[in-house]
Steps between C-alpha positions, in 0.01 A plus 500: 500500500564871507872593541632808670642769281853410616461133413352585159791727424755239608339237275482736207857609555607134489312449169614831356205516264179714499189278554335722240154462646528119513617473129853385597511124510745325738547127509556364852682168531287320765657194662221453750711634784455806718751734325388455139127509591548823698684651201191436284281660767722806544510556120125478473452742795754740346292536192654258252319238290646171624518158340639218715693214350578179690747247364436128562860381535467153645256271675679274745227300683548594860658834400172618367361564848831528686547815702788698355456369147464737205337489155324171552130404540407669826689813407321529164169467687609769745604738220180442301284559815691819589479634148118454508485675832714791371289522189780457249546279195697181575677250268675170572774391266635147491882526506568162652709373204697823470568504878610139496740552212648835611497465876455142633721322252776755534468481881576128485781541245667759717517267801644229281774749403576558867340841515237649738245661271239773567187385324304819570758703310457271204120528531514880502746504213331253267135482594370798698714779347515354147188297412259674731631844406437421133142405579453828688618689197273305275203610714602862444605557864710809579709291743516174693479529880616234749506459876882500535657721759730709282469848351487600132601865464522727200863598447402862441746542211240519224594156371168346612699222670434396856736381772445220751557593863465324834159553674400686816461172698844347476375194700301419180760607248473276188749680275748213528250272310444755231860560391439351157228748415600664170478876435202445266320301767578755771355775285164317484476355848353676802512407867227683699609351841844668479417761768293273728590253767370141519285592800344789300435260211316253726302790650396612152377139436290514818351836405412357158330206675717242324499150634872463430599782741674251734602251239862375549772626267605269214814299530811546290469159327131503426494177302648279775191367688662422839809719491723205420654563154717185481221255398392751229849509351566128535168428313596737222875419499569154642878553452484764772507217756844375392707422817848627547773589749495767771856635499662747744678788339825359651459191277350250748201291385250526791208300374237448221190690397184417305514774245629861476138610469478476880773764544557872452800721560527618856282221639596385845216271620404171350831434329494137614841471673624533857788726569679666794473844340215669325512428128336683212441404139769702314467372146300263283661316212215371279737330254634267770201517731731623779386708796783701653489612862716701730513759776310830457827674396509281188178660378667845464475638150574859387463474119174398340484399139166582336290398198192645333559841646215741469626858535248777570740771576642763268822433297720194533505328836872426472675677788181596677493500882173358624342309788416135431270247661585127446190377683163666546545501872857633505581861556663671200881501491739740324647367169654616175380363162780409263488357155745226419684495166266232376210727578361332807399733782621431854420664832806554716395528862659732753480221760444128447149359511418152628267269314525630143295249311488440122145546375414773746491868400746778557289820487640845473383812691621861497438553873357319803150543647165612365481680171838366382553449127507135397752474215435146387709198569609159371498133582797366700719268304761451772642652804880545477781598736753775436854437627426721799182317577675161476778624738236593758328163468826317556573716804164415643518130407860388456402148414358605166832543317383222261172671414471501122636812338213475244308715745752781461474804274 
């Protein structure tokens, strides 16, 4: 494939390295999907020497050939075939054991704790951007390139450090899932698709004659064969199926459930009880196996306690005004980062959010839209209520005066 001068310059700008007549080696992480395969092709066409690496992460029977799976048998075959077609070296590394320990086991443990985990963040943090990155360095690669839609940009301050920014195609923005990327990792990673749309990426695949041009995108939970995560968790952690009470926030016991693993904060459908008003899951108490429900107003939280915060901005985040996203699909909301006396960082929202769920991420941004600086983020420990927020909740739902004050800040 011969690229136009404009495309070549955009790819080289994303890499930020001179191909040096083909002497610059770039490792491309190839999952077998469209995005990562096109990255390898674009790098090759832009004059770099490319080596593709595919990680075998799991092998779940029916998931091997399931559409939307990732890093299993069929995907490895697709990656190997594409690499041969592109004329690049290709390696398959068996990381099944590492993936199980770092991602699948933690995924199950998080649900047992009453959290809603993000396994792809754990995979990026512990496998792709740690183990795979070290293998790329061992091969002598100048950088590791992936098919994520996010931008890596030189800071321009002479430090040699790079910043992570949102991509041109905000419909494909994956910055939320990369909030745990360290500065050292960000300096070595490159994202050649940052300036392209998904439609352009698929068109590149067609121009390259790749069989995966119309292959469906991978799913968030790649290791769940049929999309139903509950059997996976119950097989790994039988205690996750412990039954318990479903309790209204006003104190009434409304029914029983078959395990908190079936619930997540903000859930409305499939709660398993009949009620005259719409009810939402408001809290999960893993210690007592209790599912709390209430009206939407009871979900309001305006203080978010965080753990394992990764700060990519300059200086101390304490007192910094930012925009935060508490779900990948939510728009960013204004907040101020404050450090508690004990050292824990919290995000104080300008307006309450609904459905703040422990285990999810709270990701920081400097501004909205494309090209915005991603400043890092942390995992949500709890959503809390300031006195003002609690007053507004009680005004909207007067029957919740007995709602536990443990949810207050």
